[in-house]
C-alpha positions as CSV (number, residue, x, y, z in Angstrom):
1,M,65.5,161.7,120.1
2,E,66.7,160.1,123.3
3,L,70.5,158.8,123.5
4,T,69.5,154.8,123.1
5,P,68.1,155.5,119.3
6,R,70.6,157.7,118.9
7,L,73.6,155.4,119.4
8,R,71.4,152.5,117.4
9,L,71.5,155.2,114.4
10,S,75.2,156.2,114.7
11,N,76.0,152.1,115.1
12,W,73.4,151.9,112.0
13,L,75.3,154.4,109.7
14,V,78.6,152.9,110.7
15,R,78.3,149.6,109.9
16,Q,76.3,150.6,106.7
17,G,79.4,152.7,105.3
18,L,81.5,150.4,106.1
19,T,79.2,147.7,103.9
20,G,79.1,150.2,101.1
21,L,75.6,151.4,100.8
22,P,74.8,153.9,98.0
23,E,74.5,157.3,99.5
24,N,70.8,157.4,98.4
25,D,69.9,154.5,100.5
26,L,72.2,155.7,103.4
27,L,70.0,159.1,103.4
28,R,66.9,157.4,103.3
29,G,67.8,155.0,106.2
30,F,69.1,158.0,108.1
31,C,65.9,159.8,107.7
32,E,63.3,157.1,108.5
33,R,64.8,156.2,111.1
34,C,65.5,159.7,113.0
35,R,60.6,159.9,112.0
36,A,60.6,157.0,114.0
37,A,62.5,157.8,116.9
38,G,60.1,161.3,117.4
39,M,62.1,163.9,114.9
40,P,59.7,165.6,112.4
41,L,61.6,165.3,109.5
42,S,60.1,166.8,106.2
43,R,63.1,166.9,104.0
44,A,66.8,166.4,103.7
45,I,69.2,167.0,100.7
46,V,73.3,166.6,101.3
47,F,75.9,167.0,99.1
48,I,79.4,166.6,98.5
49,D,82.1,167.5,95.7
50,T,83.8,165.2,94.1
51,L,86.7,164.7,91.3
52,H,84.9,164.0,87.7
53,P,85.7,165.4,84.0
54,I,82.5,166.7,84.1
55,F,80.6,167.3,87.2
56,E,81.4,169.1,90.5
57,G,79.7,167.0,92.9
58,R,76.5,164.8,93.8
59,G,73.9,165.1,95.8
60,F,70.7,163.2,97.4
61,R,67.5,164.1,98.5
62,W,65.1,162.6,100.8
63,N,61.1,163.8,101.1
64,D,58.5,162.9,103.8
65,G,56.0,162.3,101.1
66,E,55.7,161.7,97.0
67,S,58.1,163.6,95.1
68,N,58.9,163.7,91.3
69,E,62.5,165.2,92.1
70,A,65.2,162.5,91.5
71,D,67.0,161.3,94.9
72,M,70.1,161.7,93.2
73,F,71.7,164.5,91.4
74,E,74.4,165.6,89.9
75,Y,75.7,169.6,89.6
76,G,78.4,171.1,87.4
77,S,80.7,174.1,87.8
78,T,79.2,176.7,90.9
79,S,81.9,179.2,89.5
80,T,80.7,180.5,86.7
81,G,77.5,181.9,85.9
82,D,73.8,181.5,86.7
83,A,75.0,178.7,89.1
84,N,77.5,180.7,90.6
85,Q,74.8,183.6,91.4
86,T,72.8,180.7,93.0
87,W,75.4,179.5,95.0
88,R,76.6,182.7,96.4
89,R,73.1,183.3,97.5
90,S,72.6,179.8,99.3
91,A,72.8,179.5,103.1
92,F,76.0,177.5,102.5
93,Y,77.8,180.3,101.1
94,H,76.8,182.3,103.6
95,M,78.1,180.2,106.3
96,L,81.4,179.5,104.8
97,E,82.0,183.1,104.2
98,N,81.2,184.2,107.9
99,G,82.8,180.6,109.8
100,H,79.4,179.1,110.7
101,E,79.3,175.2,111.0
102,E,75.0,175.5,111.7
103,M,72.5,177.7,110.8
104,V,68.6,177.1,112.0
105,I,66.1,179.6,110.0
106,D,62.5,180.0,110.5
107,L,60.8,179.6,107.4
108,A,58.2,182.1,108.0
109,D,61.0,185.2,108.4
110,A,60.5,186.5,105.0
111,S,63.9,188.9,106.1
112,H,65.9,185.9,104.6
113,D,66.8,186.2,101.0
114,F,68.6,183.2,100.5
115,S,68.1,181.0,97.5
116,M,65.7,177.9,98.0
117,I,64.5,179.1,101.4
118,G,61.4,180.9,100.0
119,E,60.4,177.7,98.0
120,L,60.2,175.5,100.9
121,A,57.8,177.6,102.9
122,E,55.7,177.5,100.0
123,K,55.5,173.6,100.1
124,G,55.1,173.6,104.4
125,H,58.3,173.5,105.7
126,K,58.5,175.2,109.0
127,H,62.2,175.3,109.8
128,F,65.1,174.7,108.2
129,A,68.5,173.5,109.8
130,A,72.3,173.6,107.8
131,F,75.3,172.0,108.3
132,V,78.6,172.6,106.9
133,H,81.3,169.6,108.6
134,R,84.9,170.4,106.7
135,F,87.4,168.3,106.2
136,G,91.0,168.5,107.5
137,E,94.0,168.9,105.1
138,A,94.4,165.3,104.9
139,G,90.9,164.2,104.3
140,T,90.4,166.4,101.2
141,I,90.5,165.4,97.9
142,G,90.6,168.2,95.3
143,E,87.7,170.1,95.8
144,M,85.9,167.8,98.0
145,D,86.9,169.6,101.2
146,C,82.9,170.1,103.2
147,F,79.8,168.1,103.5
148,Y,76.7,169.9,103.6
149,S,73.2,169.1,104.6
150,Y,70.0,170.6,105.2
151,Y,67.2,169.5,107.0
152,T,63.4,170.4,107.2
153,T,60.2,170.1,109.2
154,R,56.9,170.8,109.1
155,H,56.4,171.1,112.4
156,S,54.9,174.6,113.8
157,D,57.1,174.9,116.6
158,G,60.3,174.0,114.5
159,F,63.5,171.7,115.7
160,D,63.4,171.6,119.5
161,E,66.9,171.5,121.6
162,K,66.8,167.4,121.6
163,H,66.5,167.6,117.7
164,M,69.2,169.7,117.4
165,A,71.4,167.9,119.9
166,A,70.7,164.4,117.7
167,L,71.4,166.0,114.4
168,R,74.7,167.6,115.8
169,D,75.9,164.3,116.8
170,L,74.7,162.2,114.0
171,V,75.0,164.2,110.7
172,P,78.6,164.0,111.1
173,V,78.5,160.2,111.6
174,L,76.0,160.5,108.3
175,G,78.7,162.8,106.8
176,L,81.5,160.1,107.1
177,A,79.5,157.1,105.8
178,I,78.4,159.6,102.8
179,K,82.0,160.5,102.3
180,S,83.5,156.6,102.3
181,A,81.1,155.9,99.5
182,A,81.7,158.8,97.5
183,Q,85.7,158.2,98.1
184,V,85.0,154.5,96.5
185,E,82.9,156.3,93.3
186,I,85.8,158.7,93.0
187,A,88.6,155.8,92.8
188,R,86.2,154.2,90.0
189,T,85.7,157.7,88.4
190,L,89.5,158.2,88.1
191,G,90.1,154.7,87.4
192,R,88.0,154.7,84.2
193,V,89.1,158.0,83.3
194,Y,92.6,157.4,83.3
195,L,93.1,153.4,83.0
196,G,89.7,152.5,81.1
197,R,86.9,150.8,81.8
198,D,87.4,147.5,81.8
199,T,91.5,148.2,83.1
200,A,89.8,150.4,86.2
201,E,88.0,147.8,87.0
202,Q,90.8,144.9,86.9
203,V,92.9,147.2,89.1
204,L,89.9,147.9,91.5
205,R,89.6,144.0,92.1
206,G,93.5,143.9,93.4
207,R,95.1,143.0,90.2
208,M,98.1,145.3,90.9
209,Q,100.9,142.9,91.6
210,R,103.9,144.1,89.4
211,G,104.4,141.4,86.3
212,I,101.0,139.8,86.6
213,T,99.2,139.6,83.3
214,E,97.6,137.2,81.3
215,K,97.7,135.9,77.5
216,I,94.8,137.1,75.5
217,K,94.0,137.1,71.8
218,A,92.4,140.6,70.9
219,V,91.5,142.6,68.0
220,L,93.8,146.2,68.4
221,W,93.0,149.6,67.1
222,Y,95.1,152.2,66.6
223,S,94.5,155.8,65.5
224,D,96.4,159.0,64.5
225,V,95.1,162.4,63.8
226,R,97.0,163.5,60.6
227,G,98.9,166.5,60.4
228,S,98.6,167.5,64.2
229,T,102.1,168.7,64.6
230,A,101.5,171.1,61.6
231,I,98.3,172.2,62.5
232,S,99.6,172.7,66.5
233,E,102.3,175.1,65.3
234,R,99.7,177.3,63.0
235,I,97.2,177.9,65.9
236,G,97.0,179.8,69.2
237,P,98.5,178.1,72.2
238,D,95.1,178.1,73.7
239,E,93.6,176.1,71.0
240,I,95.6,173.2,70.8
241,I,94.4,171.1,73.9
242,P,90.4,171.7,72.6
243,F,91.7,170.7,68.9
244,L,93.4,167.6,70.5
245,N,90.5,167.1,72.7
246,D,87.9,167.3,70.0
247,Y,89.7,164.6,67.8
248,A,90.0,162.3,71.0
249,Q,86.3,162.5,72.1
250,A,85.4,161.6,68.5
251,S,87.5,158.1,68.1
252,I,86.7,157.3,72.1
253,D,83.2,157.9,71.6
254,A,83.0,155.4,69.0
255,I,85.4,152.8,70.6
256,H,83.4,152.9,73.6
257,D,79.8,152.7,71.6
258,A,81.1,149.5,69.6
259,G,82.3,148.0,73.3
260,G,85.6,148.5,73.0
261,E,88.4,149.2,75.4
262,V,90.6,152.8,75.5
263,L,94.0,151.5,76.7
264,K,95.9,154.3,76.3
265,L,96.4,158.0,74.8
266,I,99.8,158.7,72.9
267,G,99.8,162.4,72.5
268,D,97.3,162.1,69.5
269,G,97.0,158.5,69.0
270,V,94.9,156.2,70.8
271,L,95.6,152.3,71.5
272,A,92.1,150.6,72.0
273,M,91.1,146.9,71.9
274,F,88.2,144.2,71.2
275,T,87.6,141.0,72.6
276,S,85.4,138.4,72.7
277,E,85.0,134.9,72.8
278,N,84.0,135.1,69.1
279,M,86.6,136.5,67.8
280,G,84.2,137.3,64.1
281,G,82.5,139.8,66.4
282,A,85.5,141.6,67.9
283,K,86.8,142.2,64.6
284,R,82.8,143.6,63.6
285,A,83.0,145.7,66.4
286,A,86.0,147.1,65.5
287,L,84.6,148.0,62.1
288,R,81.6,149.3,63.9
289,A,83.9,151.7,65.7
290,E,85.7,153.1,62.8
291,H,82.6,153.6,61.0
292,R,81.3,155.7,63.7
293,F,84.4,157.2,64.2
294,R,84.0,158.6,60.6
295,H,80.8,159.6,61.1
296,N,81.5,161.5,64.4
297,M,84.4,163.0,62.5
298,R,82.2,164.7,59.7
299,V,80.0,166.0,62.3
300,L,82.9,167.3,64.1
301,N,84.7,169.0,60.9
302,D,81.5,170.7,59.6
303,R,81.0,172.0,63.6
304,R,84.6,173.1,63.7
305,E,84.3,175.0,59.9
306,N,81.3,176.8,61.1
307,E,83.5,178.0,64.2
308,G,86.3,179.1,61.9
309,R,88.6,176.7,63.4
310,P,91.3,174.3,61.4
311,T,89.7,170.5,60.8
312,T,91.8,167.5,59.6
313,T,91.4,163.5,59.6
314,A,92.8,160.5,60.9
315,Y,94.2,157.3,60.0
316,V,92.9,153.8,61.8
317,G,94.9,150.7,61.5
318,L,93.5,147.2,63.0
319,H,94.9,144.2,63.6
320,V,94.6,140.9,65.2
321,G,96.9,138.6,67.4
322,E,98.3,137.6,70.9
323,V,99.1,140.1,73.6
324,F,100.2,140.0,77.1
325,Y,97.6,142.0,79.2
326,G,98.4,143.5,82.5
327,N,101.2,145.2,85.0
328,I,104.1,146.1,83.2
329,G,106.6,149.0,84.9
330,S,108.7,149.7,88.2
331,E,107.2,149.2,92.0
332,D,106.8,153.0,91.7
333,R,105.2,153.5,88.6
334,L,103.0,150.9,87.2
335,D,101.1,150.6,83.4
336,F,98.1,148.4,82.8
337,T,98.3,147.7,79.4
338,V,98.6,145.5,76.5
339,V,102.5,144.6,75.4
340,G,103.6,142.2,72.3
341,P,104.4,142.0,68.8
342,A,101.0,142.7,67.7
343,V,100.9,146.2,69.3
344,N,103.9,147.3,67.2
345,E,102.3,146.0,64.5
346,V,99.1,147.9,64.7
347,S,100.7,151.3,65.1
348,R,103.2,150.6,61.9
349,I,100.0,149.5,60.0
350,A,98.4,152.9,61.1
351,S,101.6,154.8,59.9
352,M,101.3,152.9,56.6
353,C,98.0,155.1,56.1
354,A,99.8,158.1,54.6
355,S,101.9,156.4,52.2
356,V,98.9,154.6,50.6
357,D,96.7,157.7,51.0
358,R,94.2,155.5,52.6
359,E,92.5,156.6,56.0
360,F,92.2,153.0,57.0
361,L,94.1,150.1,57.0
362,A,93.6,146.4,58.4
363,S,96.0,143.6,58.3
364,T,95.8,140.0,56.6
365,A,95.3,139.0,60.0
366,F,92.4,141.3,60.5
367,R,90.9,139.9,57.1
368,T,90.8,136.5,57.9
369,G,88.7,135.1,59.9
370,L,85.8,137.9,58.9
371,D,82.9,136.1,57.1
372,A,82.4,136.5,53.7
373,T,80.7,139.6,53.6
374,G,83.1,140.8,55.7
375,R,85.7,139.8,53.6
376,N,83.8,141.3,50.6
377,Y,84.0,144.6,51.9
378,L,87.6,144.9,52.6
379,V,90.2,145.4,49.4
380,S,93.6,145.0,49.0
381,T,96.5,148.1,48.9
382,G,98.9,146.2,48.0
383,R,101.8,143.8,49.9
384,F,104.0,145.5,52.2
385,V,107.0,145.1,54.8
386,L,106.2,147.1,57.8
387,R,109.5,148.9,59.8
388,G,110.6,146.6,62.4
389,I,108.4,143.7,61.0
390,S,110.0,140.9,59.2
391,H,107.3,139.4,57.3
392,A,105.4,141.2,54.3
393,Q,101.7,141.2,54.0
394,D,98.6,142.4,52.4
395,L,97.0,145.3,54.0
396,Y,93.5,146.1,53.3
397,T,91.0,149.0,53.0
398,L,87.6,149.2,52.9
399,D,85.8,148.7,49.2
400,P,85.4,152.4,47.7
401,A,81.8,151.3,47.1
402,V,81.1,151.2,51.0
403,A,81.4,155.1,50.9
404,A,78.5,155.3,48.4
405,D,76.9,153.1,50.9
406,E,77.0,155.7,53.8
407,V,73.4,156.4,54.4
408,V,71.9,155.6,57.5
409,G,70.8,152.0,57.0
410,G,72.8,151.2,54.6
411,K,74.0,147.7,53.8
412,Y,77.8,147.7,55.3
413,E,75.7,149.5,58.1
414,R,73.7,146.6,58.6
415,Y,76.4,144.2,58.2
416,L,78.2,145.8,60.9
417,A,74.6,145.8,63.2
418,S,74.1,142.0,62.6
């Protein structure tokens, strides 16, 4: 590749990296422009580790012809099992272990026992060029400390010196553009995982100034695992976190499936909200989440019982009211959450579940505004004055007849889906 097209391609990568072009489009554009400039690329793969609660990293593919392979893939931990063995047999692992930044392999040479090499040769690729570009300490995020890539050609003479010189110049620019896109995705992932989906989007849109809040009306959810302290005291230390994670997953999945926003994990408690221009719809979504949560709990408890592990249930309180939603805290530590009397009230309602021996309670304000069918599903458990709340109110739970209607497609389930 001559100097002029090389400079054009480098400039294109910089521009697209700045505009935020997705990684798969960056790789495709890079490879297509290389081929147009005379470099006989036949396949390319790039990958980079990330910060994610499930995946270790993400990779991207390009082929010169039709392929049933996805152009993006995610991979799990390479530290154990078969994935670890495959990684240790890779050219990239060999390069890292031996301090190489570049490796060129003639795929007809059967002496190389690296993973994937034989498969590439069978598909007609002739030469293989791999690169490892390490990040400096300041550019490392968690395990994201290298940009890995390889390129193949079907040309019988392989990559010549001009081709290799062009790759040496251009691949670091490609890596920088892809790293930039990966860091945006990391920021979104961290926001969603630690702040919540809607909250993360608000923060990433720039709503970070302390004191900026909005007054909204929301359905509030507070759930609390029953007897978690006593259970934690009688199980092994290595069982405590899996126990809490299992029950947190059951509630968070239910809330997200119903369109709710998880705002905060407070020990083994979960604070969430449901919003909509139609508050009746938000209330029905909260009931749908509670119904799904009970299903998740039954499945979870069956699994844990079969594994010989302790099981429990959970309390859920639902309330509706006006709250302030936004940034609260100091200049050095902010929390994007909801505050207001309604937040305190929903936690008190959940706490009352133990006193009245019910797993679910809803406030009078929550029941009010439901349609007639919805109101009929909720029956009063009595009138109470909640701790710290000046006024007495009726608290409601599901009509016991609903428990007999737990089958899939039952009347209550059909109501929640309407």
